[in-house]
N, C-alpha and C positions, 0 to 999 in steps of 0.2 A: 475349341475342339482341335483345330489345326495344330496349335502349340502342344497340346497333350499328346496327340498321336505322333507328332514329330519327335518329341522327346522319347516316347516309348520305342519308336522304331530305331532311333539312334542308339538307345541303350541296348537293344537286342543285337544290333550290329556290333557294338562295342564288346558285348559278351561273346559273340561268335568269333570275333577276331582274337580275343584273348584265348579262347578255347583252341582255335586253329594253331596259333603260334605255340601254345603249350604242347600240343600234340606233335608238332614238328620238332620242337626242342627235345621231347622225350625219345625220339627215334634217331635223330640226326647223327649222333656219335656211333651208331651201329651200322650206318649205311656203308656199303663196300664199293658200290659203283659210283665213280666220280660224276657221271652225268646225272644220276639220280640225286646225288648230294647237291649238285649245282641247281637242279630243278627245285628242290625243297628250300634251299637257301634263297633262291630268287623269289619264290612264292612267299616266304616268310618276310622278306624285305618289302614286297608289295603290300602285304597285310599291315606291316608296321607303318608304312606311308599312309595307308588309308585310315589307320587308327589315329594318326595325327589330325587328319582332316575331320574325322568324327569328333575328336576331342575339341577341336576349334568350334564346331557347331554346338556341342554340348555346353561349352563355356558361354556361348551367347545366351543360353537359357539358365546359366548358373547351376548346371547339373554335373555331377561327378561321373556319370556313366554307370555301368553295371558289370559286376563280375559274373562269370558263369555260375550256373546252379551248382552248389557243392555236391549234390547227389550225382548229377551228370558228370561232373569233373572226376569224382571218385570212381564211378563206373568205368569211365574212359581209361583212367589210370590203371585200374585192375585188369581190364581187358588187354590193354597194351602190354602190361608186365607179364601177364599169363602167356599171351601168344609169343612174346619176345623170349620168354624163359624157355619155351618149348622149341622155338625155331626163330633165330634172329637174322634170317636171310632177308635180302632185299625184296624178295617176293612177299614175305610177311609184312614188311614195312609198307610196301605199295598197297597191300590189301587193307591194312589198318588206316592208311591215309585215305584210301578210296571210300571206306565205310564212313569215316569222319566227314569227308566232303559231302557225301550223299546226305548225311544227316543235317549238315549245315545248309545245303540247298533247300532241303525239305522244310526245315524250321524257318529259315529266312523268307522263303516264299510264303509260308503261312502268315508270318508277321507282316509282310508287305500287303497281303490281302486283308489282314485284320485291322491294320492302321491306315486305311485308305485316305483319311483326312490329313495325313502327314504332308508337309510341304514337298515340292518337287525335288529340291536339292537332296533331301533326306531319302526320298524314294530312289533317286539316282545312285546314291551311295549304296543303298541296299542292293540295287540291281547290279552294280559293279562288283560287289562282294559275292553275290550269287554267281556271276560270270567267272570270277577268279576261282571259286570253288569247283565249278563245272569244268573249267580248263585244267585244273590240277587233277581232277578225276581222269580226264582224258590223257593227261601226261603220264599218269601212273600205269596205264594199260600195257605198255611194253615190258613192264617189270613184274606183272602179275604171273 
Protein backbone atom coordinates (compact mmCIF):
# COMPACT_ATOMS: atom_id res chain seq x y z
CA UNK A 1 0.00 0.00 0.00
CA UNK A 2 2.81 2.41 0.84
CA UNK A 3 4.49 1.92 -2.53
CA UNK A 4 1.22 2.32 -4.44
CA UNK A 5 0.24 5.53 -2.66
CA UNK A 6 3.78 6.86 -2.97
CA UNK A 7 3.81 6.35 -6.74
CA UNK A 8 0.34 7.87 -7.14
CA UNK A 9 1.25 10.94 -5.08
CA UNK A 10 4.50 11.43 -6.98
CA UNK A 11 2.64 11.11 -10.29
CA UNK A 12 0.18 13.81 -9.28
CA UNK A 13 3.03 16.09 -8.21
CA UNK A 14 4.73 15.42 -11.55
CA UNK A 15 1.56 16.29 -13.48
CA UNK A 16 1.06 19.41 -11.34
CA UNK A 17 4.56 20.66 -12.00
CA UNK A 18 4.21 20.07 -15.74
CA UNK A 19 0.94 22.01 -15.70
CA UNK A 20 2.49 24.88 -13.73
CA UNK A 21 5.57 25.18 -15.92
CA UNK A 22 3.40 25.07 -19.02
CA UNK A 23 1.17 27.85 -17.65
CA UNK A 24 4.17 30.05 -16.90
CA UNK A 25 5.62 29.39 -20.35
CA UNK A 26 2.32 30.40 -21.98
CA UNK A 27 2.34 33.90 -20.44
CA UNK A 28 6.01 34.69 -19.88
CA UNK A 29 6.61 36.39 -23.23
CA UNK A 30 3.71 38.78 -22.58
CA UNK A 31 4.93 40.01 -19.19
CA UNK A 32 5.90 43.66 -19.21
CA UNK A 33 7.03 44.21 -15.61
CA UNK A 34 10.60 43.00 -15.02
CA UNK A 35 9.93 42.07 -11.39
CA UNK A 36 6.90 39.99 -12.36
CA UNK A 37 8.93 38.30 -15.07
CA UNK A 38 11.75 37.54 -12.63
CA UNK A 39 9.25 36.14 -10.12
CA UNK A 40 7.74 33.80 -12.71
CA UNK A 41 11.14 32.69 -13.99
CA UNK A 42 12.30 31.99 -10.43
CA UNK A 43 9.18 29.96 -9.71
CA UNK A 44 9.58 28.02 -12.95
CA UNK A 45 13.17 27.20 -12.00
CA UNK A 46 12.08 25.98 -8.57
CA UNK A 47 9.40 23.80 -10.17
CA UNK A 48 11.94 22.32 -12.59
CA UNK A 49 14.35 21.56 -9.74
CA UNK A 50 11.59 19.81 -7.79
CA UNK A 51 10.64 17.90 -10.95
CA UNK A 52 14.15 16.42 -11.06
CA UNK A 53 13.73 15.26 -7.47
CA UNK A 54 10.33 13.75 -8.27
CA UNK A 55 11.72 11.96 -11.32
CA UNK A 56 14.54 10.50 -9.20
CA UNK A 57 11.93 9.12 -6.80
CA UNK A 58 9.79 7.77 -9.63
CA UNK A 59 12.85 6.13 -11.20
CA UNK A 60 13.29 4.16 -7.96
CA UNK A 61 9.87 2.63 -8.64
CA UNK A 62 10.50 2.27 -12.40
CA UNK A 63 7.69 4.73 -13.15
CA UNK A 64 7.62 7.36 -15.89
CA UNK A 65 5.44 9.86 -14.06
CA UNK A 66 2.26 11.42 -15.34
CA UNK A 67 1.27 14.09 -17.81
CA UNK A 68 -1.50 16.52 -16.92
CA UNK A 69 -5.03 15.53 -17.80
CA UNK A 70 -5.51 16.50 -21.48
CA UNK A 71 -8.93 17.98 -20.74
CA UNK A 72 -7.56 20.14 -17.90
CA UNK A 73 -4.63 21.19 -20.03
CA UNK A 74 -6.91 22.10 -22.93
CA UNK A 75 -9.28 24.08 -20.72
CA UNK A 76 -6.35 25.95 -19.19
CA UNK A 77 -4.95 26.74 -22.63
CA UNK A 78 -8.33 28.02 -23.83
CA UNK A 79 -8.88 30.17 -20.75
CA UNK A 80 -5.39 31.64 -21.00
CA UNK A 81 -5.66 32.42 -24.69
CA UNK A 82 -9.14 33.91 -24.39
CA UNK A 83 -8.20 36.17 -21.49
CA UNK A 84 -4.86 37.14 -23.00
CA UNK A 85 -6.56 37.84 -26.33
CA UNK A 86 -8.88 40.34 -24.67
CA UNK A 87 -6.29 41.86 -22.31
CA UNK A 88 -2.62 40.86 -22.21
CA UNK A 89 -1.77 43.07 -19.23
CA UNK A 90 0.36 42.01 -16.29
CA UNK A 91 -2.83 42.15 -14.22
CA UNK A 92 -4.43 39.49 -16.42
CA UNK A 93 -1.29 37.37 -16.21
CA UNK A 94 -1.22 37.64 -12.42
CA UNK A 95 -4.91 36.70 -12.32
CA UNK A 96 -4.37 33.62 -14.50
CA UNK A 97 -1.36 32.48 -12.49
CA UNK A 98 -3.25 33.01 -9.23
CA UNK A 99 -6.17 30.90 -10.47
CA UNK A 100 -3.80 28.14 -11.56
CA UNK A 101 -1.93 28.15 -8.26
CA UNK A 102 -5.17 28.00 -6.29
CA UNK A 103 -6.30 25.00 -8.34
CA UNK A 104 -2.91 23.37 -7.81
CA UNK A 105 -3.00 23.87 -4.05
CA UNK A 106 -6.52 22.47 -3.92
CA UNK A 107 -5.84 19.38 -5.99
CA UNK A 108 -2.45 18.61 -4.42
CA UNK A 109 -3.94 18.94 -0.94
CA UNK A 110 -6.68 16.51 -1.98
CA UNK A 111 -4.09 14.02 -3.26
CA UNK A 112 -2.02 14.41 -0.10
CA UNK A 113 -5.11 13.46 1.91
CA UNK A 114 -6.11 10.69 -0.50
CA UNK A 115 -2.71 8.98 -0.55
CA UNK A 116 -2.03 9.00 3.18
CA UNK A 117 -0.01 5.78 3.02
CA UNK A 118 2.63 7.43 0.79
CA UNK A 119 6.12 7.55 2.24
CA UNK A 120 7.22 10.65 4.14
CA UNK A 121 9.66 11.77 1.44
CA UNK A 122 6.88 11.89 -1.15
CA UNK A 123 4.55 13.67 1.25
CA UNK A 124 7.31 16.23 1.88
CA UNK A 125 7.67 16.80 -1.87
CA UNK A 126 3.91 17.36 -2.18
CA UNK A 127 3.95 19.78 0.77
CA UNK A 128 6.86 21.72 -0.73
CA UNK A 129 5.03 21.97 -4.04
CA UNK A 130 1.90 23.19 -2.26
CA UNK A 131 4.02 25.80 -0.46
CA UNK A 132 5.56 26.96 -3.74
CA UNK A 133 2.13 27.39 -5.27
CA UNK A 134 0.82 29.25 -2.23
CA UNK A 135 3.86 31.55 -2.24
CA UNK A 136 3.44 32.31 -5.94
CA UNK A 137 -0.20 33.20 -5.30
CA UNK A 138 0.97 35.63 -2.64
CA UNK A 139 3.69 37.01 -4.93
CA UNK A 140 1.06 37.74 -7.60
CA UNK A 141 -1.04 39.99 -5.36
CA UNK A 142 0.81 43.25 -6.10
CA UNK A 143 0.12 42.75 -9.81
CA UNK A 144 -3.62 42.03 -9.55
